[in-house]
C-alpha positions, 0 to 999 in steps of 0.5 A, a space after each residue: 532207549 526208546 520209551 518214555 513210559 514207566 516200565 514196573 515189574 509187579 514182583 518183589 523177586 530177586 531173581 525176576 528183578 536180576 533178569 529183567 535188568 539183563 534187558 538193561 531198560 530202566 523199570 521200578 518194581 512194587 509188591 503186587 500183594 496178590 492171593 496166589 491160591 490156585 482155583 478149584 480145577 484149574 490147571 497149572 498152566 491157567 494158574 500161571 496165566 491168571 496170576 501173572 495178569 493178576 499181579 501187573 492188573 494189581 499194581 496197575 490200580 497204583 499206576 495207572 499211566 505204566 506198562 507192568 510186567 506181571 509173572 508167576 510160576 507154577 511147578 507140576 509133577 504128575 499133577 501135583 503142585 510143587 510150590 516154594 518150599 520154605 523148609 529143608 523137610 520140605 525141599 527134602 520130600 518135593 526132590 525124593 519125588 522129582 528123582 528120577 522124573 520130569 518137572 514141568 515149570 509153567 512160567 506166565 508172563 504179562 505185560 498189562 498197558 495200563 492206560 490202554 488196559 489191554 494185556 498181553 500174555 505168553 506162557 513158557 513151559 520147561 520140562 526138567 528132567 532130574 537124576 536119580 537122586 541119593 539121599 546123601 545128594 540131596 542132603 548135600 545139595 539143600 545144605 549147600 544151596 537152601 533154594 527153600 524159596 524156589 518151585 521145585 526146590 533147586 535152581 538150575 542157575 546154580 548147583 542144582 543143575 548137578 541133579 539135573 538130567 535134561 531140561 527142554 525149553 523155548 526160553 532157558 530164563 523162564 525156568 528162572 522165572 520170567 521168560 526174557 525171550 517172549 518178554 522182548 516180544 510182548 514188550 515191543 507189541 507195547 512200543 518198548 524197544 530193547 535194541 
């Protein structure tokens, strides 16, 4: 590989680790320990960008010579945020609301050069239009996939794709939680050549 700097993912998400491993670059990961509550009046896009950078900067305090990747995703349906449901009942409610409608998943990525104190950010929105869903479909999906740790309660990389009518995005990996097209560009600007 062309780089010699430590690369750290500021996340404990198995989804983000799997995505980053696709680039075949050695990396470590650490818990960023950031309060993820939105600020009053903050847009979903602004929250995602702020938290992606905050996660990277949080880990940078312990690793001042590394390149650190932070990422965050905020899902929104007509101004209402759809977080990780955490339970069957909340996932059921989210999918009922999303039925026949479009949810925007705002995924932000930050590459923070801790040595130079330079943060580069990108926002990669994804519009997911859900099919009209019946109760039986929703219950069956939740029973099989149990997506309680995913914003919006659906895993498009799994069985959740059957709930979807259309996905509009410039980067299909952004929906899973780490936009690799944007990340590759940011890494190259920081001196890390993927190929």
